[in-house]
N, CA and C of each residue as an Amber inpcrd file, in Angstrom:
protein
   342
  24.7870000   2.2160000  19.4130000  25.2390000   1.4300000  19.5780000
  25.7180000   1.1700000  21.1100000  25.2640000   1.1210000  22.2690000
  25.3710000   1.6580000  24.1890000  26.5890000  -0.1970000  24.3770000
  27.5320000   0.5830000  24.7150000  28.5850000  -0.2970000  25.6850000
  27.9900000  -1.6690000  26.3140000  27.7340000  -2.0410000  26.3250000
  26.9660000  -2.7500000  27.7370000  27.8140000  -3.0550000  29.4300000
  29.3590000  -2.9340000  28.7890000  29.7620000  -2.8940000  30.0340000
  29.8860000  -1.5900000  31.0710000  29.6140000   0.1940000  30.2090000
  29.9960000   1.0730000  30.6190000  28.8390000   1.7020000  30.3080000
  27.9760000   1.3400000  29.8930000  26.5340000   2.0440000  29.5920000
  26.8670000   2.9420000  28.5610000  27.7870000   2.9040000  28.3060000
  28.2160000   4.5730000  26.7570000  27.7930000   4.2070000  25.7040000
  27.4650000   5.5750000  25.0930000  26.2780000   5.4360000  23.8880000
  28.1200000   5.5890000  23.0800000  28.5330000   3.9350000  22.5200000
  29.7280000   3.8700000  21.3720000  29.7990000   4.2190000  20.0170000
  28.3710000   4.1570000  19.0000000  27.8610000   4.7740000  17.5720000
  26.8500000   4.6570000  17.9190000  26.4620000   6.0230000  16.6000000
  24.9140000   6.3130000  15.9320000  24.9390000   6.2220000  15.3500000
  23.9230000   5.4250000  14.8590000  23.4820000   4.8410000  13.6050000
  22.1240000   6.0350000  12.6750000  22.1410000   7.0110000  11.7760000
  21.3950000   7.4710000  11.7070000  20.8770000   7.4800000  10.4320000
  19.8600000   7.6030000   9.7650000  19.0130000   7.6300000   8.6690000
  17.9240000   7.1130000   8.8720000  17.7400000   5.7320000   9.9470000
  16.3490000   5.2140000   9.6210000  14.9470000   6.4680000  10.2900000
  14.0170000   5.4870000  10.1950000  12.7900000   6.7760000  10.9960000
  11.8250000   5.5470000  12.2530000  12.0560000   5.8100000  13.6280000
  11.2040000   5.3530000  14.5830000  10.2360000   6.5530000  15.2480000
   9.4180000   6.5230000  15.9340000   8.7940000   7.4400000  16.3340000
   7.8700000   6.6920000  17.2230000   7.0970000   6.2330000  16.2300000
   5.6030000   5.6790000  16.7870000   5.8420000   3.9150000  17.4120000
   6.6140000   3.4420000  17.0400000   7.1590000   1.7510000  16.4990000
   7.6190000   1.3190000  17.2040000   8.1330000   0.1660000  17.9450000
   9.0760000  -0.8840000  18.1030000   9.7990000  -1.6090000  16.6930000
  11.1160000  -0.9220000  16.5530000  11.8440000  -1.5900000  15.4510000
  13.4890000  -2.2640000  16.0320000  12.9220000  -3.0680000  14.9930000
  13.9480000  -4.3380000  15.6750000  15.3160000  -4.4370000  14.7500000
  16.1930000  -4.0040000  15.5120000  17.9670000  -3.8510000  14.7320000
  18.2710000  -4.7170000  14.8240000  19.6410000  -5.4660000  14.0510000
  20.1360000  -6.5000000  14.2980000  21.4330000  -7.0160000  13.8510000
  22.3220000  -7.3930000  14.8640000  23.9770000  -7.5500000  14.2800000
  24.4660000  -8.4750000  13.2140000  24.6130000  -8.7190000  12.2920000
  25.0980000  -9.6840000  11.2410000  26.1310000 -10.0030000  10.3780000
  25.7910000 -10.4470000   9.1480000  26.5370000 -10.5740000   7.7440000
  27.8570000 -10.6090000   7.7070000  28.7250000 -11.0110000   7.2350000
  30.1590000 -11.2300000   7.3670000  30.4450000 -10.9860000   7.8990000
  31.2090000 -11.1790000   9.6350000  31.9380000 -10.8090000  10.4940000
  31.3860000 -10.3680000  11.3180000  29.9240000 -10.5550000  11.4020000
  29.0150000  -9.6800000  12.8690000  29.1970000  -8.0300000  12.1530000
  29.5270000  -8.3010000  10.5130000  30.2790000  -6.2410000  10.4450000
  29.3290000  -5.1210000  10.1130000  27.8650000  -5.5220000  10.4360000
  26.6980000  -5.0390000  10.0230000  25.4790000  -4.6410000  10.8040000
  24.7720000  -3.5230000  10.9900000  23.7670000  -3.1800000  11.7430000
  22.6340000  -3.3500000  10.6730000  21.6300000  -3.5930000  10.8040000
  20.8100000  -3.8410000   9.9940000  19.4900000  -3.7360000  10.5020000
  18.6670000  -3.0610000   9.8740000  16.9700000  -2.2110000  10.6480000
  16.1010000  -2.0040000  10.2390000  14.7440000  -1.9040000   9.8080000
  13.7820000  -1.4730000   9.4290000  13.3280000  -0.4800000   9.7700000
  12.3290000   0.7690000   9.4230000  11.9030000   1.8080000   9.5910000
  10.7000000   2.1400000   9.3770000  10.4880000   3.0310000  10.2710000
   9.0460000   3.8670000   9.6480000   8.7800000   4.3960000   7.9570000
   9.5130000   4.4660000   7.7630000   9.8050000   5.0690000   6.1530000
   9.6130000   3.6320000   5.3830000   9.1480000   2.7800000   5.5360000
   8.8940000   1.4180000   4.8670000  10.2410000   1.1910000   4.3430000
  11.5460000   1.2690000   4.3040000  12.6740000   1.3770000   4.0880000
  13.5650000  -0.0030000   5.6950000  14.5480000  -0.5400000   4.2510000
  15.7570000  -1.2060000   5.2300000  17.1390000  -0.5920000   5.2220000
  17.3620000  -0.0790000   6.8050000  18.9670000   0.4410000   6.6490000
  19.7120000  -1.0340000   7.1610000  21.1880000  -0.2730000   5.9920000
  22.4160000  -1.2660000   6.9160000  23.1750000  -0.4500000   6.8580000
  24.4120000  -0.5740000   8.1840000  25.3730000   0.7000000   8.4740000
  26.6440000  -0.5990000   8.3540000  27.3720000  -0.1410000   8.2020000
  28.9880000  -0.6970000   8.7670000  29.0490000  -0.1400000  10.2620000
  29.2990000  -1.8270000  11.0340000  29.3030000  -1.2070000  12.8900000
  30.0420000  -0.9230000  13.2520000  31.1370000  -0.6340000  12.8190000
  32.5890000  -0.1750000  13.0740000  32.4030000   1.5450000  13.1510000
  32.3990000   1.9640000  12.2920000  32.3760000   3.1200000  11.1110000
  31.1480000   3.8550000  11.6010000  29.9020000   2.9440000  11.6610000
  28.6520000   3.6220000  11.2450000  27.4360000   3.9670000  10.0060000
  29.2360000   4.1610000   9.2810000  28.7710000   4.3170000   7.8300000
  27.4840000   3.8880000   7.3770000  26.0990000   4.6210000   7.0410000
  24.8490000   4.0260000   6.0830000  25.8830000   3.7040000   4.4380000
  25.2850000   2.0550000   4.6690000  26.3810000   1.5190000   3.2700000
  24.6380000   1.8570000   2.3400000  23.8860000   1.1560000   2.7880000
  22.6450000   0.6080000   1.9260000  21.2440000   1.2440000   2.4670000
  20.4110000   1.6470000   1.3090000  18.5730000   1.5430000   2.1550000
  18.0660000   1.0940000   1.2700000  17.8230000   0.1630000   1.6290000
  16.5030000  -0.5610000   0.5500000  15.0780000  -0.8290000   0.5130000
  14.5100000  -0.4090000  -0.2670000  13.4900000  -0.2470000  -0.4930000
  12.3680000  -2.2220000  -1.2070000  11.5970000  -2.3970000  -0.4350000
  10.8280000  -3.9280000  -0.9180000   8.9460000  -3.5090000  -0.5280000
   9.0220000  -3.2520000   1.2480000   7.3460000  -3.1710000   1.1570000
   7.1570000  -1.5160000   1.9750000   5.6860000  -1.6280000   1.7640000
   4.9180000  -0.9850000   1.6820000   4.4140000  -0.3980000   3.0600000
   5.0370000  -0.9010000   4.3720000   4.2540000  -0.8360000   5.4740000
   5.2800000  -0.8270000   6.5780000   5.5950000   0.0910000   7.5880000
   6.5540000  -0.0190000   8.8870000   7.9730000  -1.0630000   8.9050000
   8.5740000  -1.0550000   8.4020000   9.3570000  -2.5300000   8.6730000
   9.5550000  -3.0730000  10.3680000   9.6310000  -3.1450000  11.0160000
   9.4240000  -3.8320000  12.7930000  10.2690000  -4.9070000  12.7310000
  11.1360000  -5.3720000  11.9390000  11.8310000  -6.4210000  12.4740000
  12.3850000  -7.1710000  11.2420000  13.9290000  -7.3910000  11.3950000
  14.6710000  -7.6010000  11.0320000  15.3410000  -8.9380000  11.5790000
  16.4010000 -10.1700000  10.5310000  17.0520000 -10.8450000  10.9340000
  18.5830000 -10.9600000  10.1860000  19.1870000 -11.4470000  10.1440000
  20.1900000 -12.5930000   9.2650000  20.1810000 -13.7380000   9.6860000
  20.9580000 -14.6370000   8.4060000  20.6610000 -16.0270000   8.3400000
  22.1750000 -16.2460000   9.2690000  21.3590000 -17.3020000  10.3870000
  22.7730000 -18.0610000  11.0760000  23.5110000 -18.5100000  10.4440000
  23.2840000 -19.3590000   8.7270000  23.6320000 -20.2210000   7.8830000
  24.7530000 -19.3930000   7.0380000  24.4380000 -18.0890000   6.8060000
  24.3910000 -17.5600000   4.9460000  24.6690000 -15.6480000   5.6420000
  25.8410000 -15.5820000   5.4540000  26.2450000 -14.3160000   5.9960000
  25.6790000 -13.1550000   5.1340000  24.9480000 -13.7350000   3.6410000
  24.4500000 -13.1630000   2.8480000  22.4010000 -12.9180000   2.7480000
  22.4100000 -13.4650000   3.4990000  21.4620000 -14.0120000   3.4870000
  20.5020000 -12.8380000   4.9010000  18.7630000 -12.4630000   4.3480000
  18.4570000 -11.6430000   5.4470000  17.0480000 -11.6150000   5.5680000
  16.1150000 -11.4650000   6.3600000  15.0820000 -11.3360000   5.9920000
  14.0900000 -10.2590000   7.1860000  13.0490000  -9.5830000   6.7150000
  12.3090000  -8.0990000   7.0390000  11.0640000  -8.6560000   7.3290000
  10.3600000  -7.7450000   8.1830000   9.2210000  -8.1400000   8.1800000
   8.4200000  -6.5240000   8.2580000   7.0680000  -6.4440000   7.9540000
   6.9680000  -5.1520000   7.3800000   5.0020000  -5.3470000   8.9390000
   4.5960000  -4.2460000   8.4440000   3.5880000  -3.8930000   8.9910000
   1.9850000  -3.8680000   7.6000000   3.0180000  -4.2120000   6.4370000
   1.8570000  -4.0540000   5.3760000   1.7360000  -5.6110000   5.4670000
   2.4070000  -6.7130000   6.4340000   2.0470000  -8.1670000   6.5690000
   2.9950000  -9.0280000   5.4460000   3.7810000  -8.4920000   5.0250000
   5.3020000  -9.0150000   4.3650000   6.3790000  -9.2840000   4.0650000
   6.1870000 -10.7240000   4.4940000   8.1520000 -11.1000000   5.3150000
   8.9550000 -11.0170000   3.5570000  10.4360000 -10.9350000   4.1710000
  10.5070000 -10.5840000   2.5080000  12.0390000 -11.1770000   2.9100000
  13.0360000 -12.2410000   2.0030000  13.6420000 -12.6640000   1.8170000
  15.1230000 -12.2870000   1.2940000  15.8270000 -11.2300000   1.8130000
  16.9720000 -10.9600000   1.1850000  18.1850000 -11.3380000   0.4510000
  19.3240000 -11.1640000  -0.7430000  20.4320000 -11.3990000  -0.7680000
  21.3560000 -11.3410000  -1.0210000  22.5180000 -11.2840000  -1.1870000
  23.5810000 -10.5470000  -1.1260000  23.8670000  -9.5740000  -1.9930000
  23.1880000  -9.7570000  -2.9820000  22.7590000  -8.2500000  -4.2300000
  21.6510000  -7.1790000  -3.3290000  21.6920000  -7.3680000  -2.6080000
  20.5300000  -6.6720000  -1.8950000  18.8150000  -6.5240000  -2.3230000
  18.6140000  -7.4040000  -3.0500000  17.4830000  -7.6170000  -3.6090000
  16.0320000  -8.8440000  -2.6230000  14.7370000  -8.0790000  -2.6570000
  14.0350000  -9.0500000  -1.9790000  13.3770000 -10.8120000  -3.1320000
  13.8320000 -11.7280000  -2.8990000  13.0900000 -12.8350000  -3.1200000
  11.7820000 -13.1010000  -3.2490000  11.3140000 -13.3260000  -4.5610000
   9.8000000 -13.5450000  -4.4440000   9.6200000 -14.5320000  -4.2470000
   9.4240000 -15.2100000  -3.3830000   9.2150000 -16.3200000  -2.4260000
   7.9440000 -16.5250000  -1.1840000   7.0160000 -17.2120000  -0.8850000
   6.2800000 -17.1720000   0.1710000   7.1970000 -17.4540000   0.6880000
   6.9470000 -16.4470000   2.3610000   7.4580000 -17.1400000   3.5810000
   5.6800000 -17.3800000   4.4420000   6.2560000 -18.3240000   5.4570000
   5.4310000 -18.5560000   6.4460000   4.9220000 -18.3350000   7.9920000
   4.7860000 -17.1470000   8.5680000   4.9770000 -16.8170000   9.6600000
   3.9890000 -18.0460000  10.5760000   4.8000000 -19.0190000  11.7170000
   4.4340000 -19.5120000  12.1640000   3.8470000 -19.0360000  13.3530000
   4.1400000 -17.8830000  13.7350000   4.0260000 -17.4750000  15.5250000
   3.4230000 -15.9470000  15.1920000   2.4590000 -15.9250000  14.9330000
   1.7610000 -13.6050000  14.2850000   2.2390000 -13.4940000  15.7280000
   1.6500000 -14.1090000  16.9420000   1.8580000 -12.7300000  17.9040000
   2.9660000 -12.4790000  18.6910000   3.7350000 -13.4340000  17.9130000
   5.5850000 -12.7710000  18.6940000   5.7920000 -11.1870000  18.5900000
   5.8760000 -11.0380000  17.4290000   6.2710000  -8.9680000  16.9530000
   7.7040000  -9.5360000  16.4020000   7.7070000 -10.5820000  16.0930000
   9.5430000 -11.2890000  15.5230000   9.3490000 -11.4920000  14.3070000
  10.8950000 -11.6330000  13.5180000  10.9900000 -12.5750000  12.5910000
  12.3930000 -13.1650000  12.7280000  12.4600000 -14.4150000  12.2440000
  13.3880000 -14.9190000  12.5820000  14.2110000 -16.1590000  12.2180000
  14.9480000 -15.9440000  11.6240000  15.8860000 -17.7690000  10.6920000
  15.6860000 -18.7880000  12.1000000  15.4300000 -20.3070000  11.9220000
  15.7020000 -21.4740000  12.5210000  16.3570000 -22.0110000  12.3850000
């Protein structure tokens, strides 16, 4: 991540692939201690915010994962959206729930909890 005050690189998160598409990442989880990102390789990646250590690589999509978001009320719940047309809801067991999710604004390019 970049330190906004000084414009300096303070941490590098290695593993995800981003070459052609915009991939949106976010900070969240318990005590906002984690960085979550999609990737062009169909995976989700989770790192520890401060150390940069890769904690989990999650599968569940068949296309690029462009957007992720943490639940504002449950630090163990997050969602992901993919070019495969699916939106997945993930639990603390890091498993995608088998539920249908309806995207209300398909033109925004974002997925988020409201």
